[in-house]
ZATIKOL-525995 format. One line per 4 residues: number of its first residue (from 1); for each residue x, y, z of C-alpha. Coordinates in steps of 0.5 Angstrom, whole numbers, plus 500, padded with zeros to 3 digits. Layout:
# residues N
NUM	X/Y/Z  ... $
//
This chain:
# residues 111
1	499/893/317  494/899/315  489/895/310  486/902/308 $
5	492/904/305  493/898/301  490/897/294  485/892/292 $
9	490/888/289  495/889/294  490/886/299  488/880/294 $
13	496/879/294  496/879/302  491/874/302  494/869/297 $
17	500/869/301  496/868/307  494/861/303  500/859/301 $
21	504/860/307  498/856/311  498/851/305  506/850/306 $
25	506/850/313  501/844/313  505/841/307  500/840/303 $
29	501/841/295  497/845/291  494/839/288  492/836/295 $
33	489/842/297  485/844/291  482/837/291  480/837/298 $
37	477/844/297  473/842/291  477/847/286  481/846/280 $
41	489/847/282  489/852/277  484/856/281  488/855/287 $
45	494/858/284  490/864/282  488/865/289  495/864/291 $
49	498/869/286  493/874/288  488/874/282  481/875/283 $
53	477/869/285  470/867/288  469/869/295  466/862/295 $
57	473/859/293  477/862/298  472/860/304  473/853/301 $
61	480/853/301  480/857/308  476/851/311  480/846/309 $
65	486/850/312  482/850/318  483/858/318  476/860/318 $
69	477/863/325  478/870/322  471/870/320  469/872/327 $
73	471/879/325  464/879/321  460/877/327  455/883/328 $
77	454/884/336  447/886/337  447/892/342  441/896/344 $
81	442/904/344  441/908/350  434/911/348  431/904/347 $
85	434/901/354  430/907/357  424/905/353  425/898/355 $
89	426/900/363  420/905/362  415/899/359  418/894/365 $
93	416/899/370  409/900/367  408/893/367  410/892/374 $
97	406/898/377  400/895/373  400/888/376  401/891/383 $
101	395/895/382  391/889/380  394/885/386  391/891/391 $
105	384/890/388  384/883/389  387/881/395  387/874/396 $
109	381/870/398  381/867/405  378/860/406 $
//
């Protein structure tokens, strides 16, 4: 499904359907889930109908349903640009050369 083509309301409805689907698969009533999540039953009902709710409410509900794995999509992977990589290589080479020069100037003492 191309979520870019959906309206915000349609996306909220998709999220609500997701929550309801998983709640029912786990054979939990709205009362059971809302109590476990620390929210009111009416708030859960709003969420399942695709109404606007707080993001923290969604997180609390998904935590109880053990459905937080999708948050991995929000993980920011640190990457290094090619230019930064070259700079780091040059810096490392300069340090290696400098250290080898020092070693050549000060040979190990012989006892």
